[in-house]
N, C-alpha and C positions, 0 to 999 in steps of 0.2 A: 601631322603638320611638317612641312619640309623645312630644312635649314634656311635661314635668311641668306640672301645673296651677298650680303655685306656684313662683315663682323669686325670686332675690335682689332684683330690682327691685321685685317685689310686697311683699316683707318690708320693705325699706327705706322704701317709700312708706307702708306701714301704721304703722311706727314714727314716721316723720316727722309723720303725722297726729296723733300724741299731742303736744300742745303747738303744733300748727299751724305747723310750721317747714319750711323748704326741705329737700329730700332730701339736698342736699350738706352739710347740717349734722349729719347722722346719722353718728355714729361706729360703730366695730366693736362696742364693748361695749354690752350691754343690761342695764339695771338691772331690779329686780324689778317695779317699777311699769310700765315699758315692756313687760316680758314679759307681764304680766297683760293689758295693753291689746292687745298683739299677738295673744295666744291668743283673746281675745274677738273681735277683728276677723276672724280666720281662721274662727272658728265662725260668725259672722254671714255672712260672704261665701260660704262653702261649705256652709252649712246642716248643719254637723256638730257633734257633741259631742266634744271632745278630752280624753282621759284621759292624763295624763302621770305616769310614775313618777319617782322621785328621780334616777335616772341620766339620764333624758331632760331633766329640768329643769336638771341640771348641765351638760349639753351646750349649753343654750340661753343661755349667758351672753354669746354673741357673735352677730352677724348670721349668720355662716357656720353656726354650730351650729344656730341657729333655723331657717334655711332647710332644713338637712338633716333635722332632726326633724319639722318641720311638713310638709315634702314627703312624708316617709314616712307620716305620719298621714293626710294628705289623699288620697294614692294608695291607701292601704288602704281608705278609705271609698269611693272611686270604684270600686274593684275589687269591692266587696261587692255 
């Protein structure tokens, strides 16, 4: 099995780019503005349109949850 196209380091770096701060200042929690920025960044980087339902949004309140959901979304697009 190949490595996922998106990992925790990528997500932390994208969240850190919002506000131009060091990655070590990114906490586990993601607020709604950071989440919107993150989804936009993933869409731009991977050339995808990400559709999220309420359950997926709910899972993305943390870096860990965002990694899981976004990895699923990016992998589905790559497999298509």
